C-alpha positions, 0 to 999 in steps of 0.5 A: 101431156103436161109434166107434173114433176119438177125435174128438168129434162136431160137435155135442159140440164146438159144445156145448162152445163154448156152455158156455164162452160161457155161463160168460163171459156171467154169474156163474152161467152163465145167458144172459138172455132178453128178460125178463132172467130167462134162457132157462129151461124149465118145469122150471126148467132152462136151455134150453142144458143140453138140447143135446142131451139124449141121451148120446153112448153112447146115440147110438152104441148106437142106431146099432149096433142100427139097423145090425144090424136092417138087416143081418140076414136074420132078421125076428124078429132085426131086430124085436128090435134095433129094439125095443131101440133104441126102448126105449133112446132112449125112456129119454131122451125121444127117438124114432128115425126113419130119414130114407131120402132121405139114409140117416140115423138121426135122434133127435128129442125126444119132445115134438116128436112127435105121432102119429109126426110131427114138429110144426114149431111145437114145435121150439124149437132144432134142435140138440136133434135128433141125426143119424147117417149110416148110409151113410158110404163109409169105414165101408162099406169097412171093414165089407166088409173085416172081414166078408171076413176074419171069413168067411175065418176061419170057413171055415178053422175049418170046414176044419180042425176041422169041426163043431161049431166051424164053425157057432159060428165062422160065428155069431161072425163075423157077430156081430163083423162086424155088432155091432162091425165088428171082427176075430174075433181082436180080441174082448175078454173082455167081447165074448166074454161078450156073444156067449156069453151073449146073442147066441149063444143068441138068434140063433145057433140053437146045438145042445146040442153047440155050447153045451157047447163054446162056450168051446173053439170061441172058442179054436179061432177065435182060434187059427185066425185067427192063420194067416189074413191079417188086414185092414189097420189102419184 
């Protein structure tokens, strides 16, 4: 799920503090270890530059794909989302895991792992791991509110326009609720394109008739949504 606030995550603020401290500790920003050479990895890079190694955008996308996999009732779609997530974080040498006891997505550096298990003796600093809660109460409440609104719009499309727009509206409602936790009439042109080109053909099981008029259906959805009471702003 894409984060909608501007507040950086706690690890990012901590990283900023570390960078400032490192810049103040020496002319070249390196912190010296016991041997006076600084804490450097085998590849010659500062260890502090690796907290964590995975970009914020990748963390957000991994969270979004994880939520999609959990929410869909289609096992093939769920497997597809998990594979996309795994490949995404693998590109940054990380491995995703779900910690079920507190419902948290954890991204571990690949070098910590051996046969799917974290090796404690390989952990040089726990700050390199990334944790994302998947069950925040605010997010859950917001999701239910958005999903109820999107479903109401889909029902209104079915009542006023019938098929093939109705089935497309149901698919678009699910897409906007599960992918973005946003109202159907809050879709940007890029989001509409993603639905039309990627999500709908793969996960919407559209008929040829639906595909032929998908742009018209999206316009119908937006027009009908104007007459449906929308969710309150978060």
